[in-house]
SEZA-983316 format. One record per atom (N, C-alpha, C): residue number from 1; residue in three letters; atom name; x, y, z. Coordinates in Angstrom, 2 decimals. Layout:
BEGIN
PT   nr  rest  atom        X        Y        Z
PT  NUM   ala    CA        X        Y        Z
...
This chain:
BEGIN
PT   nr  rest  atom        X        Y        Z
PT    1   unk     N   -20.77    -6.55    21.52
PT    1   unk    CA   -19.93    -6.39    20.54
PT    1   unk     C   -20.51    -5.67    20.01
PT    2   unk     N   -19.57    -5.30    18.38
PT    2   unk    CA   -19.56    -4.64    17.63
PT    2   unk     C   -18.43    -5.57    16.31
PT    3   unk     N   -19.44    -5.03    15.33
PT    3   unk    CA   -18.46    -5.83    14.30
PT    3   unk     C   -18.46    -4.88    13.35
PT    4   unk     N   -16.40    -4.80    12.57
PT    4   unk    CA   -16.48    -3.57    11.88
PT    4   unk     C   -15.39    -4.12    10.66
PT    5   unk     N   -14.91    -3.72    10.19
PT    5   unk    CA   -13.71    -4.05     9.37
PT    5   unk     C   -12.79    -3.15     9.68
PT    6   unk     N   -11.26    -3.39     8.94
PT    6   unk    CA    -9.70    -2.44     8.99
PT    6   unk     C    -9.35    -2.95     7.81
PT    7   unk     N    -8.53    -2.23     7.81
PT    7   unk    CA    -7.53    -2.98     6.44
PT    7   unk     C    -8.10    -1.54     5.24
PT    8   unk     N    -9.20    -2.14     3.55
PT    8   unk    CA    -9.39    -1.37     3.16
PT    8   unk     C   -10.20    -2.25     2.85
PT    9   unk     N   -11.62    -2.23     3.06
PT    9   unk    CA   -13.13    -1.72     3.11
PT    9   unk     C   -13.48    -1.49     1.35
PT   10   unk     N   -12.58    -1.54     0.45
PT   10   unk    CA   -12.91    -0.79    -0.59
PT   10   unk     C   -12.55    -1.36    -2.44
PT   11   unk     N   -13.18    -1.55    -2.63
PT   11   unk    CA   -13.17    -2.38    -4.54
PT   11   unk     C   -12.37    -1.44    -5.45
PT   12   unk     N   -10.65    -2.07    -5.38
PT   12   unk    CA    -9.84    -1.55    -6.23
PT   12   unk     C   -10.63    -0.89    -7.40
PT   13   unk     N   -10.14    -0.46    -8.26
PT   13   unk    CA   -10.59     0.04    -9.23
PT   13   unk     C    -9.10    -0.49   -10.91
PT   14   unk     N    -8.16    -1.13   -10.08
PT   14   unk    CA    -7.62    -1.34   -11.08
PT   14   unk     C    -6.76    -3.53   -10.48
PT   15   unk     N    -7.36    -4.03   -11.51
PT   15   unk    CA    -6.55    -5.63   -11.24
PT   15   unk     C    -5.15    -5.83   -11.78
PT   16   unk     N    -4.70    -6.46   -10.96
PT   16   unk    CA    -3.66    -7.18   -11.03
PT   16   unk     C    -3.17    -8.57   -10.91
PT   17   unk     N    -2.88    -9.11   -11.27
PT   17   unk    CA    -2.29   -10.45   -11.05
PT   17   unk     C    -1.19   -11.24   -10.94
PT   18   unk     N    -0.65   -11.13    -9.30
PT   18   unk    CA     0.59   -11.92    -9.01
PT   18   unk     C     0.83   -12.88    -9.28
PT   19   unk     N     1.58   -12.93    -9.56
PT   19   unk    CA     2.89   -14.75   -10.31
PT   19   unk     C     2.16   -15.97    -8.67
PT   20   unk     N     2.38   -16.90    -8.94
PT   20   unk    CA     1.88   -17.98    -7.54
PT   20   unk     C     2.99   -17.84    -6.08
PT   21   unk     N     2.36   -17.84    -5.68
PT   21   unk    CA     3.68   -18.36    -4.36
PT   21   unk     C     3.75   -16.80    -3.34
PT   22   unk     N     2.71   -15.54    -3.92
PT   22   unk    CA     2.58   -14.80    -3.42
PT   22   unk     C     2.07   -14.33    -2.79
PT   23   unk     N     1.88   -13.15    -1.21
PT   23   unk    CA     1.16   -12.58     0.16
PT   23   unk     C     0.99   -11.38     0.05
PT   24   unk     N    -0.07   -10.77    -0.37
PT   24   unk    CA    -0.45    -9.42    -0.57
PT   24   unk     C    -1.00    -8.65     1.35
PT   25   unk     N     0.90    -8.16     1.40
PT   25   unk    CA    -0.07    -7.91     3.57
PT   25   unk     C    -0.38    -6.87     3.35
PT   26   unk     N    -0.99    -6.25     3.88
PT   26   unk    CA    -1.20    -3.85     5.21
PT   26   unk     C    -1.42    -4.33     6.34
PT   27   unk     N    -0.48    -3.19     6.97
PT   27   unk    CA    -0.58    -2.76     8.15
PT   27   unk     C    -2.02    -2.59     8.42
PT   28   unk     N    -2.55    -2.80    10.29
PT   28   unk    CA    -3.60    -2.34    10.33
PT   28   unk     C    -3.23    -1.56    12.03
PT   29   unk     N    -3.67    -1.26    12.13
PT   29   unk    CA    -4.04    -0.49    14.26
PT   29   unk     C    -5.54    -0.87    14.05
PT   30   unk     N    -5.31    -1.56    15.63
PT   30   unk    CA    -5.85    -1.81    16.25
PT   30   unk     C    -5.39    -0.21    17.79
PT   31   unk     N    -6.83     0.48    17.68
PT   31   unk    CA    -7.25     1.16    18.86
PT   31   unk     C    -7.13     0.72    20.34
PT   32   unk     N    -8.12    -0.61    20.30
PT   32   unk    CA    -8.62    -0.84    21.29
PT   32   unk     C    -8.55    -2.53    21.31
PT   33   unk     N    -8.19    -3.44    22.19
PT   33   unk    CA    -7.93    -5.45    21.32
PT   33   unk     C    -9.47    -6.20    20.60
PT   34   unk     N    -8.77    -7.14    19.69
PT   34   unk    CA   -10.66    -7.64    19.69
PT   34   unk     C   -10.27    -8.67    19.25
PT   35   unk     N   -11.44    -9.46    18.92
PT   35   unk    CA   -11.37   -10.46    18.34
PT   35   unk     C   -11.21   -10.34    16.49
PT   36   unk     N    -9.95   -10.84    15.07
PT   36   unk    CA   -10.54   -10.65    14.30
PT   36   unk     C   -10.98   -11.83    14.33
PT   37   unk     N   -11.67   -12.20    13.06
PT   37   unk    CA   -12.30   -13.56    12.54
PT   37   unk     C   -12.49   -13.99    11.40
PT   38   unk     N   -12.18   -12.77    10.73
PT   38   unk    CA   -11.81   -13.25     8.86
PT   38   unk     C   -10.67   -12.63     8.61
PT   39   unk     N   -10.41   -13.18     7.51
PT   39   unk    CA    -9.62   -12.00     6.18
PT   39   unk     C   -10.30   -12.15     5.57
PT   40   unk     N   -10.52   -10.92     4.81
PT   40   unk    CA   -10.66   -11.35     3.00
PT   40   unk     C   -10.17   -10.54     1.79
PT   41   unk     N    -9.98   -10.77     0.99
PT   41   unk    CA   -10.12   -10.02    -0.38
PT   41   unk     C   -10.91   -10.28    -1.15
PT   42   unk     N   -10.21    -9.12    -2.17
PT   42   unk    CA   -11.80    -9.03    -3.13
PT   42   unk     C   -10.76    -9.45    -4.58
PT   43   unk     N   -11.45   -10.64    -5.10
PT   43   unk    CA   -10.76   -10.93    -6.29
PT   43   unk     C   -11.61   -12.20    -7.55
PT   44   unk     N   -10.62   -12.66    -8.11
PT   44   unk    CA   -11.48   -13.52    -8.88
PT   44   unk     C   -10.14   -14.42    -9.62
PT   45   unk     N   -10.43   -15.64    -9.58
PT   45   unk    CA    -9.91   -16.79   -10.20
PT   45   unk     C    -9.72   -16.27   -11.47
PT   46   unk     N    -7.87   -15.93   -12.21
PT   46   unk    CA    -7.49   -16.26   -13.68
PT   46   unk     C    -8.27   -17.36   -14.16
PT   47   unk     N    -8.26   -18.52   -13.52
PT   47   unk    CA    -7.84   -20.28   -14.14
PT   47   unk     C    -8.07   -21.06   -13.17
PT   48   unk     N    -8.97   -22.12   -12.42
PT   48   unk    CA    -9.47   -22.58   -11.41
PT   48   unk     C    -8.20   -23.36   -11.38
PT   49   unk     N    -7.15   -23.82   -12.57
PT   49   unk    CA    -6.60   -25.14   -12.38
PT   49   unk     C    -5.17   -24.13   -11.75
PT   50   unk     N    -4.44   -22.87   -12.32
PT   50   unk    CA    -3.95   -22.70   -12.12
PT   50   unk     C    -3.63   -22.46   -10.39
PT   51   unk     N    -4.39   -21.53    -9.68
PT   51   unk    CA    -4.21   -21.55    -8.86
PT   51   unk     C    -4.86   -22.70    -7.56
PT   52   unk     N    -3.33   -23.59    -6.77
PT   52   unk    CA    -4.08   -24.56    -5.81
PT   52   unk     C    -5.04   -24.22    -4.78
PT   53   unk     N    -4.38   -22.96    -3.88
PT   53   unk    CA    -4.92   -22.72    -2.27
PT   53   unk     C    -5.11   -21.61    -2.31
PT   54   unk     N    -6.05   -20.59    -1.77
PT   54   unk    CA    -5.59   -19.75    -1.01
PT   54   unk     C    -5.36   -19.92     0.26
PT   55   unk     N    -4.85   -18.52     0.95
PT   55   unk    CA    -4.23   -18.38     2.43
PT   55   unk     C    -4.74   -17.10     3.32
PT   56   unk     N    -4.97   -16.87     4.12
PT   56   unk    CA    -4.89   -16.27     4.71
PT   56   unk     C    -4.07   -16.03     6.33
PT   57   unk     N    -3.45   -14.76     6.91
PT   57   unk    CA    -2.93   -14.93     7.66
PT   57   unk     C    -2.87   -13.67     8.33
PT   58   unk     N    -2.58   -13.68     9.83
PT   58   unk    CA    -1.97   -12.26    11.01
PT   58   unk     C    -0.55   -12.08    11.23
PT   59   unk     N     0.27   -11.14    10.77
PT   59   unk    CA     1.49   -11.50    10.49
PT   59   unk     C     2.06   -10.17    12.22
PT   60   unk     N     2.86   -10.36    12.86
PT   60   unk    CA     3.41    -9.03    13.86
PT   60   unk     C     3.91    -8.46    13.32
PT   61   unk     N     4.18    -6.91    13.68
PT   61   unk    CA     4.88    -6.10    13.17
PT   61   unk     C     5.70    -5.84    14.09
PT   62   unk     N     7.27    -5.56    13.07
PT   62   unk    CA     8.13    -5.09    13.34
PT   62   unk     C     9.15    -3.56    13.32
PT   63   unk     N     9.37    -2.48    13.40
PT   63   unk    CA     9.32    -1.36    13.21
PT   63   unk     C     8.94    -1.35    11.40
PT   64   unk     N     7.56    -1.45    11.84
PT   64   unk    CA     7.28    -0.95    10.31
PT   64   unk     C     6.74    -1.84     9.41
PT   65   unk     N     7.44    -3.46     9.48
PT   65   unk    CA     7.35    -4.46     8.54
PT   65   unk     C     6.70    -5.69     9.18
PT   66   unk     N     6.75    -6.58     8.89
PT   66   unk    CA     5.86    -7.67     8.56
PT   66   unk     C     6.91    -8.36     9.07
PT   67   unk     N     6.31    -9.98    10.31
PT   67   unk    CA     7.98   -10.11    10.94
PT   67   unk     C     7.30   -11.83    11.56
PT   68   unk     N     6.37   -12.07    12.78
PT   68   unk    CA     6.37   -13.08    12.71
PT   68   unk     C     4.86   -13.92    12.97
PT   69   unk     N     4.72   -15.41    11.58
PT   69   unk    CA     3.01   -15.56    11.72
PT   69   unk     C     2.52   -15.72    13.01
PT   70   unk     N     1.44   -15.12    13.65
PT   70   unk    CA     0.73   -14.87    14.50
PT   70   unk     C    -0.56   -16.17    14.42
PT   71   unk     N    -1.14   -15.85    13.58
PT   71   unk    CA    -2.26   -16.73    13.13
PT   71   unk     C    -2.26   -16.84    11.71
PT   72   unk     N    -2.79   -18.41    10.80
PT   72   unk    CA    -3.20   -18.88     9.92
PT   72   unk     C    -4.61   -19.71     9.37
PT   73   unk     N    -5.28   -19.16     8.47
PT   73   unk    CA    -5.98   -20.14     8.08
PT   73   unk     C    -5.56   -20.91     7.22
PT   74   unk     N    -6.80   -22.14     7.59
PT   74   unk    CA    -6.57   -23.30     6.32
PT   74   unk     C    -6.29   -22.76     5.17
PT   75   unk     N    -5.73   -23.70     4.25
PT   75   unk    CA    -5.52   -23.21     2.48
PT   75   unk     C    -6.76   -23.85     1.99
PT   76   unk     N    -7.30   -22.56     1.15
PT   76   unk    CA    -8.86   -22.94     1.00
PT   76   unk     C    -8.44   -23.90    -0.83
PT   77   unk     N    -8.71   -24.75    -1.26
PT   77   unk    CA    -8.43   -25.78    -2.02
PT   77   unk     C    -9.19   -24.49    -3.77
PT   78   unk     N    -9.01   -24.57    -4.74
PT   78   unk    CA    -9.33   -23.54    -5.11
PT   78   unk     C    -9.88   -24.64    -6.03
PT   79   unk     N    -7.99   -25.49    -7.08
PT   79   unk    CA    -7.69   -25.99    -8.29
PT   79   unk     C    -9.34   -27.58    -8.27
PT   80   unk     N    -9.94   -27.31    -9.23
PT   80   unk    CA   -10.86   -28.02    -9.53
PT   80   unk     C   -12.32   -28.04    -8.86
PT   81   unk     N   -11.94   -27.20    -8.20
PT   81   unk    CA   -13.52   -26.54    -7.02
PT   81   unk     C   -14.27   -25.81    -8.10
PT   82   unk     N   -13.33   -24.89    -9.19
PT   82   unk    CA   -14.49   -23.49   -10.08
PT   82   unk     C   -14.54   -22.62    -8.86
PT   83   unk     N   -14.69   -22.69    -7.68
PT   83   unk    CA   -15.25   -21.44    -7.08
PT   83   unk     C   -14.44   -20.35    -6.89
PT   84   unk     N   -13.42   -20.04    -7.07
PT   84   unk    CA   -13.09   -19.11    -8.03
PT   84   unk     C   -13.03   -19.50    -9.47
PT   85   unk     N   -13.36   -20.54    -9.75
PT   85   unk    CA   -13.26   -20.79   -11.89
PT   85   unk     C   -13.58   -19.87   -12.85
PT   86   unk     N   -12.89   -19.40   -13.92
PT   86   unk    CA   -13.68   -18.76   -14.78
PT   86   unk     C   -14.26   -19.41   -15.67
PT   87   unk     N   -14.79   -20.62   -15.23
PT   87   unk    CA   -15.90   -21.60   -16.06
PT   87   unk     C   -16.69   -21.71   -14.70
PT   88   unk     N   -17.31   -19.96   -15.40
PT   88   unk    CA   -18.69   -20.15   -14.97
PT   88   unk     C   -19.68   -20.99   -15.51
PT   89   unk     N   -21.27   -20.78   -15.47
PT   89   unk    CA   -22.55   -21.93   -16.39
PT   89   unk     C   -22.16   -21.39   -17.50
PT   90   unk     N   -22.74   -22.50   -18.18
PT   90   unk    CA   -22.91   -22.35   -19.60
PT   90   unk     C   -23.17   -21.23   -20.34
PT   91   unk     N   -22.68   -20.57   -21.16
PT   91   unk    CA   -22.89   -19.69   -22.01
PT   91   unk     C   -23.34   -18.23   -20.82
PT   92   unk     N   -22.36   -18.26   -19.90
PT   92   unk    CA   -22.87   -16.93   -18.45
PT   92   unk     C   -21.30   -16.52   -18.13
PT   93   unk     N   -20.28   -17.02   -18.86
PT   93   unk    CA   -18.58   -16.25   -18.31
PT   93   unk     C   -18.57   -16.86   -16.90
PT   94   unk     N   -17.25   -16.02   -16.67
PT   94   unk    CA   -17.14   -16.18   -15.07
PT   94   unk     C   -17.63   -16.19   -15.03
PT   95   unk     N   -17.45   -16.34   -13.50
PT   95   unk    CA   -18.05   -16.39   -12.37
PT   95   unk     C   -17.45   -14.69   -12.07
PT   96   unk     N   -18.61   -14.33   -11.18
PT   96   unk    CA   -18.04   -12.90   -10.57
PT   96   unk     C   -16.94   -13.37    -9.30
PT   97   unk     N   -16.10   -11.54    -9.72
PT   97   unk    CA   -15.39   -11.58    -8.85
PT   97   unk     C   -15.89   -11.34    -7.56
PT   98   unk     N   -15.36   -11.58    -6.15
PT   98   unk    CA   -15.87   -11.60    -4.42
PT   98   unk     C   -15.26   -11.22    -3.85
PT   99   unk     N   -15.76   -10.71    -2.81
PT   99   unk    CA   -15.25   -10.69    -1.47
PT   99   unk     C   -14.87   -12.30    -1.40
PT  100   unk     N   -14.16   -12.86    -0.37
PT  100   unk    CA   -13.84   -13.62     0.30
PT  100   unk     C   -12.88   -14.25     1.17
PT  101   unk     N   -13.86   -14.60     2.01
PT  101   unk    CA   -12.95   -14.30     3.45
PT  101   unk     C   -12.97   -16.09     3.85
PT  102   unk     N   -11.94   -15.71     4.64
PT  102   unk    CA   -11.49   -17.22     4.81
PT  102   unk     C   -10.93   -16.78     6.64
PT  103   unk     N   -11.85   -17.49     7.62
PT  103   unk    CA   -11.37   -17.88     9.10
PT  103   unk     C   -10.53   -17.58     9.41
PT  104   unk     N   -10.15   -16.60    10.19
PT  104   unk    CA    -8.81   -16.76    11.48
PT  104   unk     C    -9.05   -17.13    12.68
PT  105   unk     N    -9.88   -16.32    13.66
PT  105   unk    CA    -9.95   -16.16    14.72
PT  105   unk     C    -8.48   -16.50    15.90
PT  106   unk     N    -8.64   -14.83    15.85
PT  106   unk    CA    -7.86   -14.53    16.99
PT  106   unk     C    -7.92   -13.39    17.82
PT  107   unk     N    -8.16   -13.47    18.71
PT  107   unk    CA    -7.89   -12.28    20.05
PT  107   unk     C    -6.46   -11.80    19.36
PT  108   unk     N    -6.69   -10.55    19.57
PT  108   unk    CA    -5.81    -9.15    18.82
PT  108   unk     C    -5.88    -7.76    20.43
PT  109   unk     N    -4.39    -7.70    21.48
PT  109   unk    CA    -4.27    -6.20    21.89
PT  109   unk     C    -4.86    -5.54    21.22
PT  110   unk     N    -3.95    -4.69    21.54
PT  110   unk    CA    -4.27    -3.18    20.76
PT  110   unk     C    -2.49    -3.15    20.90
PT  111   unk     N    -2.98    -2.28    18.97
PT  111   unk    CA    -1.16    -2.75    18.34
PT  111   unk     C    -1.10    -2.77    17.14
PT  112   unk     N     0.26    -2.78    16.73
PT  112   unk    CA     0.08    -2.74    14.74
PT  112   unk     C     0.11    -4.58    14.77
PT  113   unk     N     0.10    -4.50    13.48
PT  113   unk    CA    -0.58    -5.49    13.03
PT  113   unk     C    -0.30    -5.67    11.42
PT  114   unk     N     0.35    -6.58    10.34
PT  114   unk    CA    -0.37    -7.11     9.37
PT  114   unk     C    -1.31    -7.84     9.31
PT  115   unk     N    -1.78    -7.63     8.33
PT  115   unk    CA    -2.90    -9.18     7.54
PT  115   unk     C    -2.69    -9.57     6.18
PT  116   unk     N    -2.70   -10.34     5.21
PT  116   unk    CA    -2.10   -11.14     4.37
PT  116   unk     C    -3.28   -12.31     4.31
PT  117   unk     N    -2.60   -12.07     2.41
PT  117   unk    CA    -4.09   -12.82     1.20
PT  117   unk     C    -3.14   -13.28     0.48
PT  118   unk     N    -2.78   -14.34    -0.57
PT  118   unk    CA    -1.99   -14.92    -0.99
PT  118   unk     C    -2.37   -16.38    -1.89
PT  119   unk     N    -1.66   -17.05    -2.23
PT  119   unk    CA    -1.92   -18.41    -3.26
PT  119   unk     C    -0.95   -18.56    -3.38
PT  120   unk     N    -1.66   -20.54    -3.55
PT  120   unk    CA    -0.15   -20.93    -3.99
PT  120   unk     C    -0.43   -22.07    -5.17
PT  121   unk     N     0.38   -22.17    -6.15
PT  121   unk    CA    -0.50   -22.26    -7.56
PT  121   unk     C     0.98   -21.42    -8.58
PT  122   unk     N     0.67   -21.42    -9.74
PT  122   unk    CA     1.11   -20.81   -11.16
PT  122   unk     C     1.16   -19.48   -10.98
PT  123   unk     N     0.07   -18.96   -10.26
PT  123   unk    CA    -0.98   -18.04   -10.77
PT  123   unk     C    -1.05   -17.93    -9.27
PT  124   unk     N    -1.50   -16.35    -9.10
PT  124   unk    CA    -2.26   -15.74    -7.53
PT  124   unk     C    -3.46   -15.84    -8.73
PT  125   unk     N    -4.62   -15.41    -7.80
PT  125   unk    CA    -5.73   -15.02    -7.81
PT  125   unk     C    -5.43   -13.40    -8.39
PT  126   unk     N    -6.39   -12.92    -9.52
PT  126   unk    CA    -6.89   -11.61    -9.99
PT  126   unk     C    -6.97   -10.82    -8.79
PT  127   unk     N    -5.85    -9.66    -7.81
PT  127   unk    CA    -6.29    -8.75    -6.94
PT  127   unk     C    -6.48    -7.62    -7.67
PT  128   unk     N    -7.36    -6.42    -7.16
PT  128   unk    CA    -7.93    -5.37    -6.92
PT  128   unk     C    -7.35    -4.32    -6.13
PT  129   unk     N    -6.32    -3.11    -6.38
PT  129   unk    CA    -6.77    -2.28    -5.68
PT  129   unk     C    -6.64    -0.96    -6.06
PT  130   unk     N    -5.71     0.06    -5.34
PT  130   unk    CA    -6.03     1.72    -5.20
PT  130   unk     C    -4.38     2.20    -5.97
PT  131   unk     N    -4.30     3.41    -6.28
PT  131   unk    CA    -2.47     3.45    -5.94
PT  131   unk     C    -2.55     4.41    -4.82
PT  132   unk     N    -1.30     4.35    -4.50
PT  132   unk    CA    -0.95     5.11    -3.47
PT  132   unk     C    -1.04     3.61    -2.22
PT  133   unk     N     0.00     3.61    -0.70
PT  133   unk    CA    -0.25     3.22    -0.16
PT  133   unk     C     0.63     2.27     0.15
PT  134   unk     N     1.13     1.92     1.17
PT  134   unk    CA     2.22     1.00     1.52
PT  134   unk     C     2.29    -0.95     2.48
PT  135   unk     N     1.17    -1.12     0.83
PT  135   unk    CA     1.25    -2.69     1.23
PT  135   unk     C     2.34    -3.16     0.67
PT  136   unk     N     2.59    -4.18     0.72
PT  136   unk    CA     3.74    -5.41     0.60
PT  136   unk     C     3.62    -6.66    -0.39
PT  137   unk     N     4.43    -6.78    -0.89
PT  137   unk    CA     4.37    -8.46    -1.47
PT  137   unk     C     5.35    -9.27    -0.34
PT  138   unk     N     5.07    -9.96    -0.17
PT  138   unk    CA     5.74   -11.39     0.40
PT  138   unk     C     5.44   -12.70    -0.39
PT  139   unk     N     6.52   -12.95    -1.37
PT  139   unk    CA     6.97   -13.78    -2.29
PT  139   unk     C     8.28   -14.96    -1.70
PT  140   unk     N     7.18   -15.78    -1.58
PT  140   unk    CA     7.04   -17.27    -0.76
PT  140   unk     C     7.57   -18.64    -2.09
PT  141   unk     N     7.32   -18.59    -2.08
PT  141   unk    CA     7.52   -19.27    -4.06
PT  141   unk     C     6.55   -20.16    -4.14
PT  142   unk     N     5.67   -20.73    -2.90
PT  142   unk    CA     5.29   -21.51    -2.67
PT  142   unk     C     3.89   -21.14    -2.31
PT  143   unk     N     3.06   -20.09    -1.76
PT  143   unk    CA     2.30   -19.36    -0.83
PT  143   unk     C     1.76   -19.47     0.57
PT  144   unk     N     2.94   -20.35     0.84
PT  144   unk    CA     2.32   -20.96     2.31
PT  144   unk     C     3.37   -20.18     3.27
PT  145   unk     N     2.75   -19.79     4.22
PT  145   unk    CA     2.77   -18.86     5.23
PT  145   unk     C     3.83   -19.43     6.66
PT  146   unk     N     5.35   -18.67     6.52
PT  146   unk    CA     6.09   -18.68     7.48
PT  146   unk     C     6.39   -17.49     7.55
PT  147   unk     N     7.36   -16.75     8.85
PT  147   unk    CA     7.80   -15.35     9.03
PT  147   unk     C     8.22   -14.52     8.28
PT  148   unk     N     8.13   -13.92     8.31
PT  148   unk    CA     8.86   -13.33     7.26
PT  148   unk     C    10.28   -12.99     6.87
PT  149   unk     N    11.17   -13.10     7.83
PT  149   unk    CA    12.66   -13.41     7.27
PT  149   unk     C    12.93   -14.70     6.49
PT  150   unk     N    12.10   -15.35     5.80
PT  150   unk    CA    12.04   -16.18     4.86
PT  150   unk     C    11.75   -15.82     3.26
PT  151   unk     N    11.25   -15.47     3.15
PT  151   unk    CA    10.81   -14.52     2.28
PT  151   unk     C    11.15   -12.82     1.37
PT  152   unk     N    11.00   -12.94     0.31
PT  152   unk    CA    11.40   -12.15    -0.05
PT  152   unk     C    10.70   -10.46    -0.07
PT  153   unk     N    10.82    -9.39     0.44
PT  153   unk    CA     9.17    -8.49     1.07
PT  153   unk     C     9.68    -7.28     0.51
PT  154   unk     N     8.77    -6.99    -0.61
PT  154   unk    CA     8.51    -6.29    -1.57
PT  154   unk     C     7.75    -4.90    -1.63
PT  155   unk     N     8.32    -3.86    -1.49
PT  155   unk    CA     7.59    -2.56    -1.59
PT  155   unk     C     6.12    -2.65    -2.17
PT  156   unk     N     5.58    -2.18    -2.38
PT  156   unk    CA     4.54    -1.88    -3.46
PT  156   unk     C     3.61    -0.41    -3.43
PT  157   unk     N     3.73     0.62    -4.00
PT  157   unk    CA     2.99     1.24    -3.68
PT  157   unk     C     1.10     1.29    -4.17
PT  158   unk     N     0.82     0.74    -3.30
PT  158   unk    CA    -0.50     0.37    -3.45
PT  158   unk     C    -1.28    -0.34    -2.07
PT  159   unk     N    -2.84     0.70    -2.92
PT  159   unk    CA    -3.38    -0.21    -1.65
PT  159   unk     C    -4.77    -1.27    -2.05
PT  160   unk     N    -4.92    -2.73    -1.50
PT  160   unk    CA    -4.77    -4.00    -1.67
PT  160   unk     C    -6.80    -3.78    -1.27
PT  161   unk     N    -7.48    -4.61    -2.15
PT  161   unk    CA    -8.25    -4.62    -1.25
PT  161   unk     C    -8.29    -5.73    -0.39
PT  162   unk     N    -7.81    -5.44     0.53
PT  162   unk    CA    -7.94    -6.47     1.65
PT  162   unk     C    -8.49    -6.37     3.13
PT  163   unk     N    -8.90    -6.61     3.45
PT  163   unk    CA   -10.06    -6.19     5.08
PT  163   unk     C   -10.20    -8.02     6.13
PT  164   unk     N    -9.88    -7.23     7.49
PT  164   unk    CA   -10.58    -8.06     8.46
PT  164   unk     C   -11.55    -8.03     8.97
PT  165   unk     N   -12.06    -8.71     9.02
PT  165   unk    CA   -13.15    -8.39    10.49
PT  165   unk     C   -13.52    -8.68    11.25
PT  166   unk     N   -12.90    -8.12    12.42
PT  166   unk    CA   -13.00    -7.46    13.62
PT  166   unk     C   -14.35    -6.97    14.60
PT  167   unk     N   -13.99    -7.84    15.83
PT  167   unk    CA   -15.06    -7.74    17.47
PT  167   unk     C   -14.80    -7.07    17.99
PT  168   unk     N   -15.50    -6.15    18.88
PT  168   unk    CA   -14.57    -5.61    19.94
PT  168   unk     C   -15.86    -5.17    20.92
């Protein structure tokens, strides 16, 4: 069994702070079946008290659009934990940006899927991206995952630094 990343395993050059309740999603294609162990995004929290929790998930694909939730992580609390906060060690400044991995654990047959990463709270984490691409924002208002028919689904001309850890 070998490990690889699918998605965008590159730290993008531009930062963006989506509003709270936004999930950034990207389409991924599996040429052969595999076990998706985790989803990660390269992020930094703008303020530990404005991001309540972060979450990741896998969606089915329907005609090139994200559709039904197949799997999701437990919400990882952020508020009050400073694991993403800008209140780094005294005199040092903010904690560094990082790849934050959230466990998923789902076997996927070969096919097309969407992976997503987002937050609940009044802000989202600072995410990075490169120009171009076809990633999307799902506006959930609260940041939790549900089937996409409940969301606003907005096309972005961006490629967010979101990847999934795949075992095949």
